[in-house]
C-alpha positions in Angstrom: 14.5 -60.0 44.4 12.5 -58.3 41.6 15.5 -57.7 39.4 16.5 -61.4 39.1 19.9 -60.6 40.6 21.2 -61.8 44.0 22.1 -59.0 46.3 25.9 -59.7 46.2 25.9 -59.6 42.4 23.9 -56.4 42.4 26.3 -54.7 44.9 29.2 -55.7 42.6 27.4 -54.3 39.6 27.0 -51.0 41.4 30.7 -50.8 42.4 31.8 -51.6 38.8 29.4 -49.3 37.1 31.0 -46.8 34.6 29.6 -43.8 36.4 31.1 -44.9 39.7 34.4 -45.6 38.0 34.5 -42.1 36.8 34.0 -40.8 40.3 37.0 -42.9 41.5 39.2 -40.8 39.1 38.5 -37.8 41.3 40.9 -38.7 44.1 44.0 -38.2 42.0 42.7 -34.8 40.8 42.1 -33.8 44.4 45.7 -34.7 45.3 47.3 -33.0 42.3 45.4 -29.7 42.8 45.9 -29.7 46.6 42.2 -29.3 47.2 42.4 -30.9 50.6 44.6 -28.1 51.9 43.7 -24.9 50.1 40.7 -22.6 49.8 39.5 -23.3 53.3 36.8 -20.6 52.9 35.2 -22.6 50.1 34.9 -26.3 51.1 34.9 -28.6 48.1 33.0 -31.8 47.7 29.5 -30.5 46.8 27.5 -30.2 43.6 28.7 -26.6 43.4 31.4 -24.4 44.9 29.6 -22.4 47.6 31.2 -19.0 48.0 30.2 -16.9 51.0 28.7 -13.6 49.8 27.1 -11.2 52.2 24.2 -12.9 53.9 24.2 -15.8 51.5 26.3 -17.8 49.0 27.2 -17.6 45.4 27.0 -21.1 43.8 29.3 -21.9 40.9 29.4 -25.2 38.9 30.4 -26.6 35.5 29.6 -29.7 33.5 31.6 -31.2 30.6 30.1 -33.7 28.2 31.5 -36.8 26.6 32.3 -36.1 22.9 30.6 -39.4 22.0 27.3 -38.2 23.6 27.5 -34.8 21.9 28.1 -36.4 18.5 25.3 -38.9 18.9 22.6 -36.6 20.4 23.7 -33.0 19.9 20.3 -31.4 20.7 19.9 -33.3 24.0 23.6 -32.6 24.9 22.9 -28.9 24.5 19.7 -29.2 26.5 21.5 -31.1 29.2 24.0 -28.4 29.4 21.3 -26.3 31.1 19.3 -29.0 32.8 22.1 -30.7 34.7 23.7 -27.5 35.8 20.4 -26.2 37.2 20.0 -29.5 39.0 23.4 -28.9 40.7 22.3 -25.4 41.8 19.0 -26.8 43.2 20.8 -29.6 45.0 22.7 -27.0 47.1 19.4 -25.2 47.9 20.0 -22.4 45.4 18.4 -20.7 42.4 20.2 -20.1 39.1 21.3 -16.6 37.9 23.0 -17.2 34.6 24.8 -19.7 32.3 27.8 -19.6 30.0 28.9 -22.2 27.5 32.1 -23.3 25.7 31.4 -25.1 22.4 33.8 -26.5 19.8 32.5 -27.9 16.5 33.8 -28.7 13.0 31.5 -26.1 11.5 28.4 -24.0 12.1 26.1 -26.7 10.9 27.4 -29.2 13.6 27.0 -26.5 16.3 23.4 -25.6 15.4 21.5 -28.5 17.1 23.7 -28.1 20.2 22.9 -24.3 20.3 19.2 -25.1 19.8 19.2 -27.5 22.8 20.9 -24.8 24.9 18.4 -22.2 23.8 15.3 -24.2 24.3 16.3 -25.4 27.8 17.3 -21.9 28.8 13.9 -20.6 27.8 12.0 -23.4 29.5 13.9 -23.1 32.8 14.0 -19.3 32.7 17.7 -18.8 33.0 19.7 -16.5 30.7 22.7 -17.6 28.7 25.0 -14.5 29.1 28.0 -15.5 27.1 30.8 -18.1 26.6 33.3 -19.3 24.0 32.6 -20.7 20.6 34.9 -22.3 18.0 33.2 -23.6 14.9 36.5 -24.5 13.1 37.7 -27.2 15.5 39.0 -30.6 14.6 36.7 -32.3 17.2 33.5 -31.3 19.0 33.3 -30.6 22.7 30.9 -29.0 25.0 31.1 -27.6 28.5 28.5 -25.4 30.4 28.9 -23.4 33.6 26.3 -21.9 35.9 26.2 -19.2 38.5 23.5 -19.3 41.2 22.7 -17.9 44.6 21.5 -19.5 47.9 20.7 -18.0 51.3 22.6 -18.7 54.5 21.2 -22.2 54.7 22.7 -24.6 52.2 22.0 -28.2 51.3 25.4 -29.8 51.4 27.2 -33.2 51.1 28.8 -32.7 54.6 25.8 -32.5 56.9 24.2 -35.9 56.8 24.0 -37.4 60.3 23.6 -40.8 61.9 19.9 -41.5 62.6 18.7 -39.5 59.5 16.3 -40.9 57.1 17.6 -41.4 53.5 14.9 -40.0 51.1 14.9 -40.4 47.3 12.8 -38.1 45.1 12.6 -38.8 41.4 10.4 -37.6 38.6 9.1 -40.8 37.0 7.0 -39.0 34.4 9.4 -39.6 31.6 11.2 -42.2 29.4 14.6 -43.6 28.7 16.4 -41.8 25.9 17.6 -45.1 24.4 20.1 -46.5 24.0 21.5 -44.2 26.8 20.9 -44.5 30.5 19.3 -41.1 30.6 15.8 -40.9 32.1 14.3 -37.8 30.4 11.4 -36.3 32.4 12.2 -32.8 31.1 12.0 -32.4 27.3 8.4 -31.8 26.2 7.4 -30.6 29.7 6.0 -27.2 30.5 8.6 -24.7 31.8 6.3 -23.7 34.7 6.3 -27.2 36.0 10.1 -27.6 35.6 10.8 -24.4 37.4 8.3 -25.2 40.2 9.8 -28.6 40.7 13.4 -27.3 41.0 12.1 -24.6 43.5 11.3 -27.5 45.9 15.0 -27.8 46.9 15.7 -24.2 47.9 12.4 -24.3 49.7 13.6 -27.2 51.8 16.8 -25.4 52.6 15.1 -22.1 53.5 12.6 -23.8 55.8 15.3 -25.8 57.6 13.6 -29.1 56.8 16.8 -30.6 55.3 20.5 -29.9 55.5 22.1 -32.5 53.3 21.3 -33.4 49.7 22.8 -34.5 46.3 21.4 -34.7 42.9 21.5 -38.2 41.3 24.4 -38.2 38.8 25.7 -40.6 36.2 26.8 -42.8 39.2 23.1 -43.7 39.7 21.1 -43.8 42.9 23.4 -45.9 45.0 26.6 -44.5 43.5 25.4 -41.0 44.3 24.6 -42.1 47.8 28.2 -43.3 48.2 29.5 -39.8 47.6 27.1 -38.2 50.1 28.0 -40.8 52.7 31.7 -40.4 52.2 31.6 -36.6 52.5 29.6 -36.7 55.6 31.7 -39.5 57.2 28.7 -41.7 57.8 27.4 -45.1 56.7 23.9 -46.5 56.1 21.7 -49.0 54.5 19.5 -48.6 51.4 16.4 -50.7 50.7 16.7 -51.2 47.0 13.0 -52.1 46.5 12.0 -48.9 48.2 13.7 -46.7 45.6 11.0 -45.0 43.4 11.2 -46.7 40.0 9.2 -46.6 36.8 6.8 -49.5 36.1 8.4 -52.2 34.0 12.0 -50.9 34.3 14.3 -53.6 35.8 16.0 -52.7 39.0 19.6 -53.3 37.7 19.0 -50.9 34.8 17.4 -48.3 37.1 20.3 -48.3 39.5 22.7 -47.1 36.8 20.2 -44.5 35.3 20.7 -40.8 35.3 17.3 -39.1 35.9 16.7 -35.5 34.7 15.1 -34.8 38.1 16.4 -37.0 41.0 17.7 -36.2 44.5 18.9 -37.9 47.6 18.3 -36.2 50.9 19.4 -36.9 54.4 16.5 -35.8 56.6 15.9 -35.8 60.4 13.0 -38.2 61.1 11.0 -35.4 62.6 11.0 -33.6 59.3 10.6 -36.6 57.0 6.7 -36.4 56.7 6.9 -32.7 55.6 9.6 -33.4 53.1 7.7 -36.4 51.6 4.6 -34.3 51.4 6.2 -31.4 49.5 7.4 -33.7 46.7 4.2 -35.7 46.6 2.2 -32.5 46.2 3.9 -31.9 42.9 3.4 -35.6 41.8 7.1 -36.4 42.2 7.7 -40.0 43.3 9.3 -39.9 46.8 10.1 -42.5 49.5 12.2 -43.1 52.5 14.7 -45.6 51.1 17.1 -46.1 54.0 18.7 -45.1 57.3 22.1 -43.5 58.1 24.4 -44.7 60.8 27.9 -44.0 62.1 29.5 -47.1 60.6 31.0 -45.4 57.5 30.0 -48.6 55.6 27.4 -48.3 52.7 25.1 -51.4 52.5 22.1 -52.4 50.3 19.2 -54.6 51.3 16.7 -56.5 49.1 13.0 -57.3 49.8 14.0 -60.7 51.3 16.2 -59.1 53.9 19.5 -60.0 52.3 22.3 -57.5 52.7 25.6 -56.7 50.9 28.3 -54.2 51.4 28.8 -51.8 48.5 31.6 -49.7 50.0 33.6 -49.6 53.2 35.0 -46.1 53.6 37.1 -47.2 56.6 39.2 -49.3 54.1 39.1 -47.3 50.8 38.0 -43.8 49.7 35.8 -43.3 46.7 36.2 -39.6 45.7 38.9 -38.7 48.1 37.1 -36.6 50.8 39.8 -35.6 53.3 39.7 -36.0 57.1 38.3 -32.5 57.4 35.5 -33.2 54.9 37.3 -31.7 51.9 37.1 -33.3 48.5 35.8 -32.3 45.1 33.0 -33.7 43.0 33.7 -33.5 39.2 
């Protein structure tokens, strides 16, 4: 295959990736907090908590950032505080309302580039920062950002993928790696109008009924994110690795562990797939049908030669700890 890896080795690399390992830590948190048995009105396992509110839903999410990342690239860490939270809101079929942040730093000078990143991203994406918590006399630096959004009665969820659906990947390839990190940045330096219009595609799909299940591509990468969606929906499926939209010249093995600034996986009924593909293509976002879902509860990958490998068998072992009733939590 084009990556130079055999399919079994590549499946193992996906299972052992750092981003997937972090997701495996979730199961113990789910158990300790009793999230499989409480808060039945707000099922957990999605990119946001979806809270019923009148004729729609409030969406609530939070992201925390590795201190090593914040120290190495403070401006982009602040920028990501806005960007990745808004991606979570869009992945649920919603639109953002407001953001708050919690920032610890050694002094005001260390906080300044983080605050600059937060401010610039908030302006570009058109979402207000309405408050938070700041400590500029801390012994160590830390950053967390939370977002509130709103969606209508139709959500995009992690629970509604169905056997027979097409698996669609949409990724903005108009960017670059922020070396040496696995972050594909198609956001900084881009016009705010385009960024806002691209995110609006997701609530548009929800409101039109073209799609019911989606997830934004996280640090677990394309296939790792797919695993979480499959587990929550209690389905399996096969992903054609060479069909995944990928920048020219980027090796497949690197791309499968990349975190794109705009990247989504969607489970789409075949009757709706042409319309979904067209909506992304109209905005010059790379999009393709990359696989098919089935009832096996086994996630598999396939290469261009037809070779297949099992990445995860949910009938044997959970990944993030989704319960029998579909409960779980993505952190």
